[in-house]
C-alpha positions as CSV (number, residue, x, y, z in Angstrom):
1,X,0.2,0.0,-0.1
2,X,1.6,3.1,-1.0
3,X,0.9,6.4,0.9
4,X,-1.1,8.4,-2.4
5,X,0.9,12.4,-2.2
6,X,-0.2,12.9,-5.6
7,X,-4.0,13.1,-3.9
8,X,-3.4,15.3,-1.0
9,X,-1.5,17.9,-3.4
10,X,-1.6,17.3,-7.5
11,X,1.0,19.4,-8.4
12,X,3.9,18.0,-5.0
13,X,6.6,16.7,-8.3
14,X,9.1,15.2,-6.0
15,X,9.6,12.8,-2.6
16,X,11.3,11.0,-0.7
17,X,10.6,6.8,-0.9
18,X,11.4,3.9,0.6
19,X,11.2,0.7,-1.6
20,X,8.2,-1.7,0.2
21,X,8.4,-4.1,-2.7
22,X,9.3,-5.2,-6.3
23,X,9.0,-7.4,-8.8
24,X,8.7,-8.0,-12.8
25,X,5.0,-6.0,-12.6
26,X,7.0,-2.4,-11.3
27,X,8.1,-1.1,-7.7
28,X,6.6,-0.4,-4.8
29,X,6.8,2.7,-3.0
30,X,5.9,3.5,0.6
31,X,4.5,6.7,-0.3
32,X,4.5,8.1,-3.9
33,X,3.9,11.4,-5.8
34,X,3.6,9.2,-9.1
35,X,-0.1,9.7,-10.6
36,X,-1.3,5.9,-12.0
37,X,-3.5,5.5,-15.0
38,X,-7.0,5.3,-15.1
39,X,-10.3,6.9,-16.7
40,X,-8.5,7.1,-19.3
41,X,-5.5,9.6,-18.2
42,X,-1.9,7.8,-18.8
43,X,0.1,7.3,-15.9
44,X,2.9,8.9,-14.5
45,X,6.6,8.9,-16.2
46,X,9.9,10.4,-14.2
47,X,12.4,9.2,-12.5
48,X,13.5,7.0,-9.0
49,X,16.9,7.9,-7.5
50,X,19.1,5.9,-4.9
51,X,21.1,7.5,-2.2
52,X,24.8,7.0,-4.5
53,X,23.0,9.1,-7.5
54,X,22.3,6.5,-10.0
55,X,19.0,6.7,-11.6
56,X,16.1,4.2,-12.5
57,X,13.6,5.7,-15.4
58,X,10.1,5.2,-14.7
59,X,8.0,4.4,-17.9
60,X,4.6,4.4,-16.9
61,X,2.4,3.7,-13.3
62,X,-0.2,1.8,-12.7
63,X,-2.4,0.5,-10.5
64,X,-2.0,-2.5,-8.5
65,X,-4.6,-5.4,-7.8
66,X,-4.4,-4.7,-4.2
67,X,-6.2,-1.1,-3.1
68,X,-4.3,1.8,-3.0
69,X,-1.2,-0.2,-4.4
70,X,0.5,1.8,-7.1
71,X,3.2,-0.1,-9.4
72,X,6.1,2.0,-10.7
73,X,6.7,0.4,-13.8
74,X,10.4,1.1,-14.8
75,X,11.9,1.4,-18.4
76,X,13.2,-1.2,-20.7
77,X,16.5,-2.1,-19.2
78,X,16.3,-0.6,-16.4
79,X,17.7,-2.4,-13.0
80,X,15.5,-3.2,-10.0
81,X,16.3,-1.7,-6.9
82,X,17.4,-4.4,-4.5
83,X,16.6,-4.8,-2.0
84,X,14.0,-3.6,-0.4
85,X,13.4,-0.7,2.2
86,X,15.7,0.5,-0.1
87,X,15.6,4.4,0.0
88,X,14.7,6.5,-3.0
89,X,14.3,10.1,-4.4
90,X,11.0,10.2,-6.7
91,X,10.3,12.5,-9.4
92,X,7.4,13.0,-11.5
93,X,6.9,14.3,-14.9
94,X,4.3,14.9,-14.5
95,X,3.2,17.7,-16.9
96,X,0.4,15.2,-18.5
97,X,-1.5,15.5,-15.4
98,X,-1.2,19.1,-14.6
99,X,-1.9,20.0,-18.4
100,X,-4.9,18.5,-18.2
101,X,-5.8,19.7,-14.5
102,X,-7.0,22.5,-16.2
103,X,-9.3,20.9,-18.9
104,X,-13.4,22.5,-18.7
105,X,-14.5,18.6,-20.7
């Protein structure tokens, strides 16, 4: 379960987080600013950055099967963080979400 910070502040772009699980379906964090795909809107993309500065490019964000589960899908060829409980900095490139926030459709 991820604390969904984007629900409290749609303009928040980054946060510190801890990896709670990772696998072929994606990376789960204890908290996230990444908005998952849904309702016709694409999921956010962005970057997860380890404490040593190395980055994991996130190509998409999806809802997981459990309530409030958010999965960060790495871009092709990106290595998964290991082990779980790794501290990361999560930065969303959420211009898609911000540009649609003022939509009147």
